C-alpha positions, 0 to 999 in steps of 0.5 A: 532349539529353534532359531528365534533371531528372525522374530527378534528382528521383526519385533525390533522393526515394529518398534522402530516403525512405531516410534517413527509414526509417533514422531510424524503424528507430533508434527502433524498435530502441531501443524493441524492446530496452527492451520485450525487457528489460522482458518477459524481465529475465533475458535479455542485450540487444544494441541494434543501430542501423542506419547507412549505410556510406560506399558507401551500404550498410547496416551496424550499430553497438552504441551506441544504448542503455546498459541495466542491470537488477536483478531481485529474485525470491524469494531471487535477485537477477539483474543484467543489461545493461552495466557500464563496466568491471571496476572498476565491476562490483566497485563495483556488486557492493559496493552489491548486498551492502550492500542484499541481503546475504541474497540469491543474486546472479546476475551477467551484466553485460557490460563495455561502454563508451559509457554516461552519465558514470561517476559519474552512471551509478553514482549512478543504479545506487545509487538503483535498488538502494535502491528495489529494497531496498524491494520484496518482488519487482520490478525497477529498470532503467536505459536511458541516463539514465532509470529504470524501477521496478516491483514489490510493496513489502515493507510500507506504509512501504516503499511510501511510501519508494519513492513519495517517492523517485521523486517527489522530487529525483533523482540528477544527470541521472536521470529517471523513465521509469516508476513501477509500484510497488504496495503490499504485498498483504494477504490477508485485507484487513482494515479496522477502526474503533473508536469510544470516548468521546474518539476514533475509531481507524482500523486495518488496510489502505487502498488508497491515499493518496487513499482514506485522505484521503477516509475521514478527511474523512468520519470527521471529518464523522460523528463528534463526537470530539476525536481521529481516530487514523489507524493505516491502512497502504497495501496492495493486495488490496481487493475490488471496491466496498471503499470503498463498503462502508467508507463504509456501515459508518462511517455505521452506526457513527456512530449508536452511542454506542460500538462497533467495526466490522471489515471482513475481505474482504467480511464485516462485523461490527459491535458496540456500544451504541446510544442506544435500541432503535429505533436498534439496529434501524435500524443493522442495516437500514441495513447490509443496505440500503447494503452493496454486493452480495457484502458481508454483515454481522453485528450485535451491538448493545445499547441503553441500556435493556437495559444499565440493566436489567442494571446494576439487576439487578447491584445488587439481587441481591447486596442480596437475598442479603445480606438473606436472610443477615441474616435467617438470622443473626437466626434463629440468635441472631447479630447482623448486622454492620450492626446493631452500633454505637450506636443513632441518635437516635429509637431511644433513643440518649442525647442 
């Protein structure tokens, strides 16, 4: 009788290979569906999972992934994906109305069972819609028990709220798959620093919290002021080498007794009072040397000697005019007002 063990070994190897390919196809199918939803948020998605029939043939099931998405674009909110029941659809639409009363809603949700537990799923949808309400444009998407949020925030505080929510405690069973939320876009991108007698005030835009911290630490080192007033707001749109330009500008401002700098796009203006003429000239030179390429500066810096001369002039000129007026009055026989009154001792005044 011939030996058939090699044939058994071959059949067993083919079976193992077939099961491996099925598993790989499952992962690829879910991944492809998620990427399709990410690239075309308006398109309905059907996730197909490969399986094996009882007779060994290939079949399909539609139970691989439970997907829901809400996309905000202009005045429209688009709902796509799956919802467990008509009752849950009405609940979701009620949430949408509460968050987006002024938007037109395009509902293409499909009723399908098989998702996460109902209360858990509704909690995830509510969380996603709340984050989307902080975005000017963007989307919130659910894949089973995972969430993906992306887009541009409406304002700096809105951006901070979304980042805090996605980093903090999540609704039961929900995990963050991806966080691609950007600060609002600022055009022009403006940063200002005002140096007063007792405080340095920072206003305008800053790209992120890390840069904000670095600029505040630098300001505390450079400026001997009791108060640092941080009024910066997060925004995207900063030019290349923006941080280097701001740091060079702050170093220049720190050499003045008082003043203000404003960086709008790539154009810097700085004005103020220097302790002397040499410092004023040095500040101008320093900016031209340290500002990155493409940035330009315009300076209007005075120094104390010039300021004092102006003050002296303001005091002397009115006094000269008063003296001329007094001489004219004496010539006409009038008695100047400051000559009225009792004479002082030494000028014939009685004891």
